[in-house]
CHARMM-style PDB file with segment names, atoms N, HN, CA, C and O in Angstrom:
ATOM      1  N   UNK     1     -12.863  57.527-241.013  1.00  0.00      PROA
ATOM      2  CA  UNK     1     -12.414  58.165-240.053  1.00  0.00      PROA
ATOM      3  C   UNK     1     -13.478  58.618-239.470  1.00  0.00      PROA
ATOM      4  O   UNK     1     -13.262  58.723-238.262  1.00  0.00      PROA
ATOM      5  N   UNK     2     -14.751  59.005-239.820  1.00  0.00      PROA
ATOM      6  HN  UNK     2     -14.927  58.921-240.801  1.00  0.00      PROA
ATOM      7  CA  UNK     2     -15.881  59.071-239.553  1.00  0.00      PROA
ATOM      8  C   UNK     2     -16.389  58.786-238.307  1.00  0.00      PROA
ATOM      9  O   UNK     2     -16.853  59.392-237.342  1.00  0.00      PROA
ATOM     10  N   UNK     3     -16.062  57.274-238.768  1.00  0.00      PROA
ATOM     11  HN  UNK     3     -15.685  56.781-239.552  1.00  0.00      PROA
ATOM     12  CA  UNK     3     -16.456  55.962-237.643  1.00  0.00      PROA
ATOM     13  C   UNK     3     -16.247  55.651-236.696  1.00  0.00      PROA
ATOM     14  O   UNK     3     -16.979  55.068-235.897  1.00  0.00      PROA
ATOM     15  N   UNK     4     -14.116  56.323-236.501  1.00  0.00      PROA
ATOM     16  HN  UNK     4     -13.522  56.796-237.150  1.00  0.00      PROA
ATOM     17  CA  UNK     4     -13.604  56.684-235.313  1.00  0.00      PROA
ATOM     18  C   UNK     4     -13.302  57.716-235.223  1.00  0.00      PROA
ATOM     19  O   UNK     4     -12.116  58.019-235.089  1.00  0.00      PROA
ATOM     20  N   UNK     5     -14.433  58.747-235.274  1.00  0.00      PROA
ATOM     21  HN  UNK     5     -15.396  58.500-235.383  1.00  0.00      PROA
ATOM     22  CA  UNK     5     -14.345  60.208-234.605  1.00  0.00      PROA
ATOM     23  C   UNK     5     -13.083  60.619-235.173  1.00  0.00      PROA
ATOM     24  O   UNK     5     -12.225  60.382-234.324  1.00  0.00      PROA
ATOM     25  N   UNK     6     -12.522  61.162-236.290  1.00  0.00      PROA
ATOM     26  HN  UNK     6     -13.220  61.355-236.980  1.00  0.00      PROA
ATOM     27  CA  UNK     6     -10.928  61.528-236.776  1.00  0.00      PROA
ATOM     28  C   UNK     6     -11.336  62.634-237.062  1.00  0.00      PROA
ATOM     29  O   UNK     6     -12.214  62.763-237.916  1.00  0.00      PROA
ATOM     30  N   UNK     7     -10.815  63.653-236.438  1.00  0.00      PROA
ATOM     31  HN  UNK     7     -10.102  63.549-235.745  1.00  0.00      PROA
ATOM     32  CA  UNK     7     -11.510  64.845-236.059  1.00  0.00      PROA
ATOM     33  C   UNK     7     -10.421  66.211-237.036  1.00  0.00      PROA
ATOM     34  O   UNK     7     -10.784  67.359-237.291  1.00  0.00      PROA
ATOM     35  N   UNK     8      -9.177  65.608-237.367  1.00  0.00      PROA
ATOM     36  HN  UNK     8      -8.882  64.675-237.159  1.00  0.00      PROA
ATOM     37  CA  UNK     8      -7.899  66.427-237.744  1.00  0.00      PROA
ATOM     38  C   UNK     8      -7.026  65.662-238.398  1.00  0.00      PROA
ATOM     39  O   UNK     8      -6.483  64.648-237.959  1.00  0.00      PROA
ATOM     40  N   UNK     9      -6.839  66.335-239.853  1.00  0.00      PROA
ATOM     41  HN  UNK     9      -7.279  67.159-240.209  1.00  0.00      PROA
ATOM     42  CA  UNK     9      -6.109  65.754-240.737  1.00  0.00      PROA
ATOM     43  C   UNK     9      -4.785  66.659-240.653  1.00  0.00      PROA
ATOM     44  O   UNK     9      -4.874  67.823-241.046  1.00  0.00      PROA
ATOM     45  N   UNK    10      -3.328  66.089-240.066  1.00  0.00      PROA
ATOM     46  HN  UNK    10      -3.256  65.144-239.747  1.00  0.00      PROA
ATOM     47  CA  UNK    10      -2.815  66.564-239.947  1.00  0.00      PROA
ATOM     48  C   UNK    10      -1.619  66.638-241.417  1.00  0.00      PROA
ATOM     49  O   UNK    10      -1.675  65.485-241.846  1.00  0.00      PROA
ATOM     50  N   UNK    11      -0.712  67.356-242.245  1.00  0.00      PROA
ATOM     51  HN  UNK    11      -0.667  68.292-241.897  1.00  0.00      PROA
ATOM     52  CA  UNK    11      -0.158  67.671-243.483  1.00  0.00      PROA
ATOM     53  C   UNK    11       0.814  68.706-243.433  1.00  0.00      PROA
ATOM     54  O   UNK    11       0.984  69.757-242.814  1.00  0.00      PROA
ATOM     55  N   UNK    12       1.381  68.049-244.289  1.00  0.00      PROA
ATOM     56  HN  UNK    12       1.243  67.196-244.792  1.00  0.00      PROA
ATOM     57  CA  UNK    12       3.058  68.679-244.421  1.00  0.00      PROA
ATOM     58  C   UNK    12       2.754  69.237-245.524  1.00  0.00      PROA
ATOM     59  O   UNK    12       1.675  69.367-246.101  1.00  0.00      PROA
ATOM     60  N   UNK    13       4.219  69.689-245.873  1.00  0.00      PROA
ATOM     61  HN  UNK    13       5.096  69.584-245.404  1.00  0.00      PROA
ATOM     62  CA  UNK    13       3.692  70.638-247.184  1.00  0.00      PROA
ATOM     63  C   UNK    13       4.884  69.890-247.641  1.00  0.00      PROA
ATOM     64  O   UNK    13       5.412  70.475-248.587  1.00  0.00      PROA
ATOM     65  N   UNK    14       5.407  68.954-247.349  1.00  0.00      PROA
ATOM     66  HN  UNK    14       4.979  68.479-246.580  1.00  0.00      PROA
ATOM     67  CA  UNK    14       5.754  68.061-249.168  1.00  0.00      PROA
ATOM     68  C   UNK    14       4.651  67.092-249.663  1.00  0.00      PROA
ATOM     69  O   UNK    14       4.907  66.266-250.540  1.00  0.00      PROA
ATOM     70  N   UNK    15       3.868  67.157-249.305  1.00  0.00      PROA
ATOM     71  HN  UNK    15       3.660  67.828-248.593  1.00  0.00      PROA
ATOM     72  CA  UNK    15       2.465  66.522-249.646  1.00  0.00      PROA
ATOM     73  C   UNK    15       2.192  67.094-250.450  1.00  0.00      PROA
ATOM     74  O   UNK    15       3.000  67.980-250.732  1.00  0.00      PROA
ATOM     75  N   UNK    16       0.499  66.955-251.629  1.00  0.00      PROA
ATOM     76  HN  UNK    16      -0.157  66.236-251.400  1.00  0.00      PROA
ATOM     77  CA  UNK    16       0.485  68.220-251.783  1.00  0.00      PROA
ATOM     78  C   UNK    16      -1.211  68.807-251.229  1.00  0.00      PROA
ATOM     79  O   UNK    16      -2.321  68.321-251.446  1.00  0.00      PROA
ATOM     80  N   UNK    17      -0.950  69.571-250.745  1.00  0.00      PROA
ATOM     81  HN  UNK    17      -0.048  69.965-250.569  1.00  0.00      PROA
ATOM     82  CA  UNK    17      -2.577  70.043-250.123  1.00  0.00      PROA
ATOM     83  C   UNK    17      -4.221  69.510-250.444  1.00  0.00      PROA
ATOM     84  O   UNK    17      -5.142  69.185-249.695  1.00  0.00      PROA
ATOM     85  N   UNK    18      -4.086  69.595-251.886  1.00  0.00      PROA
ATOM     86  HN  UNK    18      -3.338  69.860-252.494  1.00  0.00      PROA
ATOM     87  CA  UNK    18      -5.561  69.040-252.286  1.00  0.00      PROA
ATOM     88  C   UNK    18      -5.652  67.597-251.527  1.00  0.00      PROA
ATOM     89  O   UNK    18      -6.772  67.387-251.061  1.00  0.00      PROA
ATOM     90  N   UNK    19      -4.868  66.751-251.352  1.00  0.00      PROA
ATOM     91  HN  UNK    19      -3.958  66.922-251.731  1.00  0.00      PROA
ATOM     92  CA  UNK    19      -5.117  65.609-250.950  1.00  0.00      PROA
ATOM     93  C   UNK    19      -5.567  65.571-249.684  1.00  0.00      PROA
ATOM     94  O   UNK    19      -6.323  64.644-249.396  1.00  0.00      PROA
ATOM     95  N   UNK    20      -5.259  66.426-248.789  1.00  0.00      PROA
ATOM     96  HN  UNK    20      -4.644  67.180-249.023  1.00  0.00      PROA
ATOM     97  CA  UNK    20      -6.118  66.308-247.147  1.00  0.00      PROA
ATOM     98  C   UNK    20      -7.200  67.337-247.452  1.00  0.00      PROA
ATOM     99  O   UNK    20      -8.064  67.371-246.576  1.00  0.00      PROA
ATOM    100  N   UNK    21      -7.411  68.328-248.632  1.00  0.00      PROA
ATOM    101  HN  UNK    21      -6.709  68.301-249.343  1.00  0.00      PROA
ATOM    102  CA  UNK    21      -8.511  68.703-248.824  1.00  0.00      PROA
ATOM    103  C   UNK    21      -9.276  68.097-249.172  1.00  0.00      PROA
ATOM    104  O   UNK    21     -10.291  68.112-248.476  1.00  0.00      PROA
ATOM    105  N   UNK    22      -9.289  67.351-250.219  1.00  0.00      PROA
ATOM    106  HN  UNK    22      -8.465  67.339-250.785  1.00  0.00      PROA
ATOM    107  CA  UNK    22     -10.041  65.825-250.177  1.00  0.00      PROA
ATOM    108  C   UNK    22     -10.590  65.528-249.443  1.00  0.00      PROA
ATOM    109  O   UNK    22     -11.593  66.238-249.369  1.00  0.00      PROA
ATOM    110  N   UNK    23     -10.547  64.456-248.392  1.00  0.00      PROA
ATOM    111  HN  UNK    23      -9.732  63.879-248.452  1.00  0.00      PROA
ATOM    112  CA  UNK    23     -10.715  64.137-247.764  1.00  0.00      PROA
ATOM    113  C   UNK    23     -11.605  64.596-246.569  1.00  0.00      PROA
ATOM    114  O   UNK    23     -12.462  64.008-245.909  1.00  0.00      PROA
ATOM    115  N   UNK    24     -10.715  66.795-246.498  1.00  0.00      PROA
ATOM    116  HN  UNK    24     -10.019  67.273-247.034  1.00  0.00      PROA
ATOM    117  CA  UNK    24     -11.783  67.063-245.462  1.00  0.00      PROA
ATOM    118  C   UNK    24     -12.662  66.926-245.630  1.00  0.00      PROA
ATOM    119  O   UNK    24     -13.583  66.593-244.884  1.00  0.00      PROA
ATOM    120  N   UNK    25     -12.600  67.269-247.236  1.00  0.00      PROA
ATOM    121  HN  UNK    25     -11.851  67.539-247.842  1.00  0.00      PROA
ATOM    122  CA  UNK    25     -14.209  67.467-247.155  1.00  0.00      PROA
ATOM    123  C   UNK    25     -15.300  66.766-247.662  1.00  0.00      PROA
ATOM    124  O   UNK    25     -16.319  67.073-248.280  1.00  0.00      PROA
ATOM    125  N   UNK    26     -14.766  65.654-247.197  1.00  0.00      PROA
ATOM    126  HN  UNK    26     -13.937  65.405-246.696  1.00  0.00      PROA
ATOM    127  CA  UNK    26     -15.645  64.589-247.171  1.00  0.00      PROA
ATOM    128  C   UNK    26     -15.606  64.129-246.359  1.00  0.00      PROA
ATOM    129  O   UNK    26     -16.357  63.155-246.407  1.00  0.00      PROA
ATOM    130  N   UNK    27     -15.075  64.222-245.382  1.00  0.00      PROA
ATOM    131  HN  UNK    27     -14.465  65.013-245.343  1.00  0.00      PROA
ATOM    132  CA  UNK    27     -15.065  64.210-243.931  1.00  0.00      PROA
ATOM    133  C   UNK    27     -15.308  64.735-242.674  1.00  0.00      PROA
ATOM    134  O   UNK    27     -15.292  64.242-241.546  1.00  0.00      PROA
ATOM    135  N   UNK    28     -15.619  66.240-243.267  1.00  0.00      PROA
ATOM    136  HN  UNK    28     -15.633  66.640-244.184  1.00  0.00      PROA
ATOM    137  CA  UNK    28     -15.539  67.107-242.107  1.00  0.00      PROA
ATOM    138  C   UNK    28     -14.171  67.390-241.407  1.00  0.00      PROA
ATOM    139  O   UNK    28     -13.829  68.468-240.920  1.00  0.00      PROA
ATOM    140  N   UNK    29     -13.515  66.339-241.440  1.00  0.00      PROA
ATOM    141  HN  UNK    29     -13.792  65.463-241.836  1.00  0.00      PROA
ATOM    142  CA  UNK    29     -12.085  67.063-240.758  1.00  0.00      PROA
ATOM    143  C   UNK    29     -11.529  68.211-240.893  1.00  0.00      PROA
ATOM    144  O   UNK    29     -11.473  68.585-242.065  1.00  0.00      PROA
ATOM    145  N   UNK    30     -11.089  68.922-240.115  1.00  0.00      PROA
ATOM    146  HN  UNK    30     -11.135  68.618-239.164  1.00  0.00      PROA
ATOM    147  CA  UNK    30     -10.147  69.772-240.020  1.00  0.00      PROA
ATOM    148  C   UNK    30      -8.811  69.502-240.748  1.00  0.00      PROA
ATOM    149  O   UNK    30      -8.614  68.351-241.139  1.00  0.00      PROA
ATOM    150  N   UNK    31      -7.593  70.731-241.035  1.00  0.00      PROA
ATOM    151  HN  UNK    31      -7.752  71.666-240.718  1.00  0.00      PROA
ATOM    152  CA  UNK    31      -6.230  70.104-241.870  1.00  0.00      PROA
ATOM    153  C   UNK    31      -5.924  71.248-240.952  1.00  0.00      PROA
ATOM    154  O   UNK    31      -6.438  72.343-240.726  1.00  0.00      PROA
ATOM    155  N   UNK    32      -4.851  70.548-240.490  1.00  0.00      PROA
ATOM    156  HN  UNK    32      -4.434  69.658-240.673  1.00  0.00      PROA
ATOM    157  CA  UNK    32      -3.559  71.096-239.505  1.00  0.00      PROA
ATOM    158  C   UNK    32      -2.395  71.124-240.182  1.00  0.00      PROA
ATOM    159  O   UNK    32      -1.441  70.446-239.799  1.00  0.00      PROA
ATOM    160  N   UNK    33      -2.318  72.064-241.479  1.00  0.00      PROA
ATOM    161  HN  UNK    33      -3.092  72.615-241.790  1.00  0.00      PROA
ATOM    162  CA  UNK    33      -0.410  71.944-241.685  1.00  0.00      PROA
ATOM    163  C   UNK    33       0.230  72.179-241.168  1.00  0.00      PROA
ATOM    164  O   UNK    33       0.252  73.373-240.869  1.00  0.00      PROA
ATOM    165  N   UNK    34       1.302  71.291-240.607  1.00  0.00      PROA
ATOM    166  HN  UNK    34       1.285  70.321-240.849  1.00  0.00      PROA
ATOM    167  CA  UNK    34       2.139  71.281-239.716  1.00  0.00      PROA
ATOM    168  C   UNK    34       3.895  72.138-240.872  1.00  0.00      PROA
ATOM    169  O   UNK    34       4.018  72.347-242.079  1.00  0.00      PROA
ATOM    170  N   UNK    35       4.955  72.391-239.576  1.00  0.00      PROA
ATOM    171  HN  UNK    35       4.856  72.222-238.596  1.00  0.00      PROA
ATOM    172  CA  UNK    35       5.868  71.757-240.656  1.00  0.00      PROA
ATOM    173  C   UNK    35       7.043  71.005-239.996  1.00  0.00      PROA
ATOM    174  O   UNK    35       7.265  70.999-238.785  1.00  0.00      PROA
ATOM    175  N   UNK    36       7.877  70.277-241.087  1.00  0.00      PROA
ATOM    176  HN  UNK    36       7.696  70.282-242.070  1.00  0.00      PROA
ATOM    177  CA  UNK    36       8.705  69.040-240.809  1.00  0.00      PROA
ATOM    178  C   UNK    36      10.029  69.118-240.534  1.00  0.00      PROA
ATOM    179  O   UNK    36      10.802  68.232-240.171  1.00  0.00      PROA
ATOM    180  N   UNK    37      10.245  70.472-240.781  1.00  0.00      PROA
ATOM    181  HN  UNK    37       9.618  71.192-241.077  1.00  0.00      PROA
ATOM    182  CA  UNK    37      11.543  70.364-240.221  1.00  0.00      PROA
ATOM    183  C   UNK    37      11.470  72.743-240.504  1.00  0.00      PROA
ATOM    184  O   UNK    37      10.761  73.611-241.013  1.00  0.00      PROA
ATOM    185  N   UNK    38      12.727  72.582-239.741  1.00  0.00      PROA
ATOM    186  HN  UNK    38      13.303  71.876-239.328  1.00  0.00      PROA
ATOM    187  CA  UNK    38      12.525  74.114-239.357  1.00  0.00      PROA
ATOM    188  C   UNK    38      12.882  74.571-241.200  1.00  0.00      PROA
ATOM    189  O   UNK    38      13.737  74.159-241.984  1.00  0.00      PROA
ATOM    190  N   UNK    39      11.594  75.748-241.357  1.00  0.00      PROA
ATOM    191  HN  UNK    39      10.899  76.082-240.720  1.00  0.00      PROA
ATOM    192  CA  UNK    39      11.711  75.987-242.597  1.00  0.00      PROA
ATOM    193  C   UNK    39      10.652  76.361-243.616  1.00  0.00      PROA
ATOM    194  O   UNK    39      10.278  77.261-244.368  1.00  0.00      PROA
ATOM    195  N   UNK    40      10.324  74.817-243.081  1.00  0.00      PROA
ATOM    196  HN  UNK    40      10.628  74.086-242.469  1.00  0.00      PROA
ATOM    197  CA  UNK    40       8.790  74.558-244.038  1.00  0.00      PROA
ATOM    198  C   UNK    40       8.210  75.161-244.358  1.00  0.00      PROA
ATOM    199  O   UNK    40       7.949  75.204-245.560  1.00  0.00      PROA
ATOM    200  N   UNK    41       7.712  75.909-243.551  1.00  0.00      PROA
ATOM    201  HN  UNK    41       7.924  75.874-242.574  1.00  0.00      PROA
ATOM    202  CA  UNK    41       6.620  76.881-243.128  1.00  0.00      PROA
ATOM    203  C   UNK    41       7.233  78.710-242.473  1.00  0.00      PROA
ATOM    204  O   UNK    41       8.055  79.333-241.801  1.00  0.00      PROA
ATOM    205  N   UNK    42       6.028  78.769-243.349  1.00  0.00      PROA
ATOM    206  HN  UNK    42       5.361  78.262-243.895  1.00  0.00      PROA
ATOM    207  CA  UNK    42       6.757  80.204-243.051  1.00  0.00      PROA
ATOM    208  C   UNK    42       6.647  81.064-241.258  1.00  0.00      PROA
ATOM    209  O   UNK    42       5.466  81.158-240.923  1.00  0.00      PROA
ATOM    210  N   UNK    43       7.489  81.554-240.345  1.00  0.00      PROA
ATOM    211  HN  UNK    43       8.449  81.478-240.616  1.00  0.00      PROA
ATOM    212  CA  UNK    43       7.759  81.650-239.717  1.00  0.00      PROA
ATOM    213  C   UNK    43       8.499  80.431-238.744  1.00  0.00      PROA
ATOM    214  O   UNK    43       8.405  80.537-237.521  1.00  0.00      PROA
ATOM    215  N   UNK    44       9.230  79.282-239.345  1.00  0.00      PROA
ATOM    216  HN  UNK    44       9.306  79.196-240.339  1.00  0.00      PROA
ATOM    217  CA  UNK    44       9.400  78.548-238.601  1.00  0.00      PROA
ATOM    218  C   UNK    44      11.352  78.533-238.961  1.00  0.00      PROA
ATOM    219  O   UNK    44      12.217  77.899-239.566  1.00  0.00      PROA
ATOM    220  N   UNK    45      11.188  79.494-238.250  1.00  0.00      PROA
ATOM    221  HN  UNK    45      10.486  80.009-237.759  1.00  0.00      PROA
ATOM    222  CA  UNK    45      12.812  80.002-239.132  1.00  0.00      PROA
ATOM    223  C   UNK    45      14.071  79.085-238.075  1.00  0.00      PROA
ATOM    224  O   UNK    45      15.271  79.097-238.349  1.00  0.00      PROA
ATOM    225  N   UNK    46      13.439  78.288-236.786  1.00  0.00      PROA
ATOM    226  HN  UNK    46      12.464  78.279-236.563  1.00  0.00      PROA
ATOM    227  CA  UNK    46      14.412  78.025-235.804  1.00  0.00      PROA
ATOM    228  C   UNK    46      13.602  77.459-235.468  1.00  0.00      PROA
ATOM    229  O   UNK    46      12.408  77.732-235.586  1.00  0.00      PROA
ATOM    230  N   UNK    47      14.380  75.984-234.676  1.00  0.00      PROA
ATOM    231  HN  UNK    47      15.350  75.762-234.580  1.00  0.00      PROA
ATOM    232  CA  UNK    47      13.565  75.284-234.333  1.00  0.00      PROA
ATOM    233  C   UNK    47      12.279  75.394-232.886  1.00  0.00      PROA
ATOM    234  O   UNK    47      11.273  74.692-232.786  1.00  0.00      PROA
ATOM    235  N   UNK    48      12.641  76.262-232.114  1.00  0.00      PROA
ATOM    236  HN  UNK    48      13.458  76.832-232.196  1.00  0.00      PROA
ATOM    237  CA  UNK    48      11.598  77.210-231.089  1.00  0.00      PROA
ATOM    238  C   UNK    48      10.157  77.426-231.941  1.00  0.00      PROA
ATOM    239  O   UNK    48       8.972  77.190-231.704  1.00  0.00      PROA
ATOM    240  N   UNK    49      10.803  77.920-232.897  1.00  0.00      PROA
ATOM    241  HN  UNK    49      11.765  78.112-233.089  1.00  0.00      PROA
ATOM    242  CA  UNK    49       9.707  78.967-233.408  1.00  0.00      PROA
ATOM    243  C   UNK    49       8.554  77.499-234.618  1.00  0.00      PROA
ATOM    244  O   UNK    49       7.419  77.411-235.088  1.00  0.00      PROA
ATOM    245  N   UNK    50       9.594  76.831-234.583  1.00  0.00      PROA
ATOM    246  HN  UNK    50      10.516  76.902-234.201  1.00  0.00      PROA
ATOM    247  CA  UNK    50       8.444  75.494-235.382  1.00  0.00      PROA
ATOM    248  C   UNK    50       8.267  75.045-234.848  1.00  0.00      PROA
ATOM    249  O   UNK    50       7.294  74.489-235.358  1.00  0.00      PROA
ATOM    250  N   UNK    51       8.430  74.437-233.500  1.00  0.00      PROA
ATOM    251  HN  UNK    51       9.220  74.888-233.086  1.00  0.00      PROA
ATOM    252  CA  UNK    51       7.251  74.027-232.834  1.00  0.00      PROA
ATOM    253  C   UNK    51       6.040  74.218-232.397  1.00  0.00      PROA
ATOM    254  O   UNK    51       4.998  73.604-232.624  1.00  0.00      PROA
ATOM    255  N   UNK    52       6.453  75.836-231.241  1.00  0.00      PROA
ATOM    256  HN  UNK    52       7.300  76.335-231.056  1.00  0.00      PROA
ATOM    257  CA  UNK    52       5.069  76.857-231.481  1.00  0.00      PROA
ATOM    258  C   UNK    52       4.334  76.500-232.422  1.00  0.00      PROA
ATOM    259  O   UNK    52       3.312  75.813-232.412  1.00  0.00      PROA
ATOM    260  N   UNK    53       5.040  77.129-233.483  1.00  0.00      PROA
ATOM    261  HN  UNK    53       5.869  77.687-233.491  1.00  0.00      PROA
ATOM    262  CA  UNK    53       3.759  77.141-234.662  1.00  0.00      PROA
ATOM    263  C   UNK    53       2.788  75.858-235.301  1.00  0.00      PROA
ATOM    264  O   UNK    53       1.678  75.890-235.832  1.00  0.00      PROA
ATOM    265  N   UNK    54       3.981  74.412-234.919  1.00  0.00      PROA
ATOM    266  HN  UNK    54       4.883  74.386-234.487  1.00  0.00      PROA
ATOM    267  CA  UNK    54       3.003  73.057-234.699  1.00  0.00      PROA
ATOM    268  C   UNK    54       1.676  73.183-233.844  1.00  0.00      PROA
ATOM    269  O   UNK    54       0.494  72.950-234.097  1.00  0.00      PROA
ATOM    270  N   UNK    55       2.388  73.673-232.670  1.00  0.00      PROA
ATOM    271  HN  UNK    55       3.348  73.862-232.464  1.00  0.00      PROA
ATOM    272  CA  UNK    55       1.294  73.607-231.216  1.00  0.00      PROA
ATOM    273  C   UNK    55       0.120  74.710-231.713  1.00  0.00      PROA
ATOM    274  O   UNK    55      -1.010  74.259-231.525  1.00  0.00      PROA
ATOM    275  N   UNK    56       0.141  75.937-232.255  1.00  0.00      PROA
ATOM    276  HN  UNK    56       1.059  76.303-232.409  1.00  0.00      PROA
ATOM    277  CA  UNK    56      -0.759  76.506-232.730  1.00  0.00      PROA
ATOM    278  C   UNK    56      -1.593  76.293-233.695  1.00  0.00      PROA
ATOM    279  O   UNK    56      -2.690  76.790-233.950  1.00  0.00      PROA
ATOM    280  N   UNK    57      -0.706  75.182-234.414  1.00  0.00      PROA
ATOM    281  HN  UNK    57       0.185  74.779-234.206  1.00  0.00      PROA
ATOM    282  CA  UNK    57      -1.830  74.670-235.489  1.00  0.00      PROA
ATOM    283  C   UNK    57      -2.698  73.987-235.423  1.00  0.00      PROA
ATOM    284  O   UNK    57      -3.809  74.068-235.948  1.00  0.00      PROA
ATOM    285  N   UNK    58      -1.909  72.624-234.219  1.00  0.00      PROA
ATOM    286  HN  UNK    58      -1.007  72.558-233.793  1.00  0.00      PROA
ATOM    287  CA  UNK    58      -3.086  71.746-233.797  1.00  0.00      PROA
ATOM    288  C   UNK    58      -3.577  72.568-232.675  1.00  0.00      PROA
ATOM    289  O   UNK    58      -4.567  71.838-232.631  1.00  0.00      PROA
ATOM    290  N   UNK    59      -3.745  73.211-231.953  1.00  0.00      PROA
ATOM    291  HN  UNK    59      -2.940  73.804-231.989  1.00  0.00      PROA
ATOM    292  CA  UNK    59      -4.739  74.014-231.353  1.00  0.00      PROA
ATOM    293  C   UNK    59      -5.629  75.030-232.025  1.00  0.00      PROA
ATOM    294  O   UNK    59      -6.521  75.752-231.580  1.00  0.00      PROA
ATOM    295  N   UNK    60      -5.299  74.924-232.809  1.00  0.00      PROA
ATOM    296  HN  UNK    60      -4.575  74.337-233.171  1.00  0.00      PROA
ATOM    297  CA  UNK    60      -6.357  76.056-234.086  1.00  0.00      PROA
ATOM    298  C   UNK    60      -7.257  74.497-234.224  1.00  0.00      PROA
ATOM    299  O   UNK    60      -8.454  74.333-233.988  1.00  0.00      PROA
ATOM    300  N   UNK    61      -6.666  73.886-234.493  1.00  0.00      PROA
ATOM    301  HN  UNK    61      -5.694  74.019-234.686  1.00  0.00      PROA
ATOM    302  CA  UNK    61      -7.228  72.518-234.995  1.00  0.00      PROA
ATOM    303  C   UNK    61      -8.424  71.385-234.576  1.00  0.00      PROA
ATOM    304  O   UNK    61      -9.244  70.772-235.260  1.00  0.00      PROA
ATOM    305  N   UNK    62      -8.126  71.404-233.114  1.00  0.00      PROA
ATOM    306  HN  UNK    62      -7.460  71.902-232.559  1.00  0.00      PROA
ATOM    307  CA  UNK    62      -8.306  70.375-232.285  1.00  0.00      PROA
ATOM    308  C   UNK    62      -9.663  71.660-231.504  1.00  0.00      PROA
ATOM    309  O   UNK    62     -10.596  71.153-230.882  1.00  0.00      PROA
ATOM    310  N   UNK    63      -9.587  73.530-231.666  1.00  0.00      PROA
ATOM    311  HN  UNK    63      -8.829  73.942-232.171  1.00  0.00      PROA
ATOM    312  CA  UNK    63     -10.717  74.253-230.828  1.00  0.00      PROA
ATOM    313  C   UNK    63     -11.318  74.601-232.251  1.00  0.00      PROA
ATOM    314  O   UNK    63     -12.507  74.914-232.197  1.00  0.00      PROA
ATOM    315  N   UNK    64     -10.890  74.609-233.201  1.00  0.00      PROA
ATOM    316  HN  UNK    64      -9.924  74.354-233.245  1.00  0.00      PROA
ATOM    317  CA  UNK    64     -11.622  74.836-234.172  1.00  0.00      PROA
ATOM    318  C   UNK    64     -11.681  76.513-234.260  1.00  0.00      PROA
ATOM    319  O   UNK    64     -12.733  76.984-234.693  1.00  0.00      PROA
ATOM    320  N   UNK    65     -10.700  77.361-233.907  1.00  0.00      PROA
ATOM    321  HN  UNK    65      -9.845  76.979-233.555  1.00  0.00      PROA
ATOM    322  CA  UNK    65     -10.643  78.146-233.971  1.00  0.00      PROA
ATOM    323  C   UNK    65      -8.823  79.032-233.723  1.00  0.00      PROA
ATOM    324  O   UNK    65      -7.792  78.520-233.286  1.00  0.00      PROA
ATOM    325  N   UNK    66      -9.010  80.139-234.098  1.00  0.00      PROA
ATOM    326  HN  UNK    66      -9.848  80.555-234.453  1.00  0.00      PROA
ATOM    327  CA  UNK    66      -7.346  80.283-233.713  1.00  0.00      PROA
ATOM    328  C   UNK    66      -7.010  81.000-232.614  1.00  0.00      PROA
ATOM    329  OT1 UNK    66      -5.827  81.130-232.300  1.00  0.00      PROA
TER     330      UNK     66
END
């Protein structure tokens, strides 16, 4: 990951977050917790809110700030 310049790890709620945290700790990549379906993350109660949530998570992860 370091050699390829990977900066962000995409994480879905159906995988244990500890795996992403382990990789993040060892590579320095940031974690972007994404919603894989409506209702899978707080505030994702409809399709548009889910897309908005995912975009905000990606922007935050790639910019390094909220």
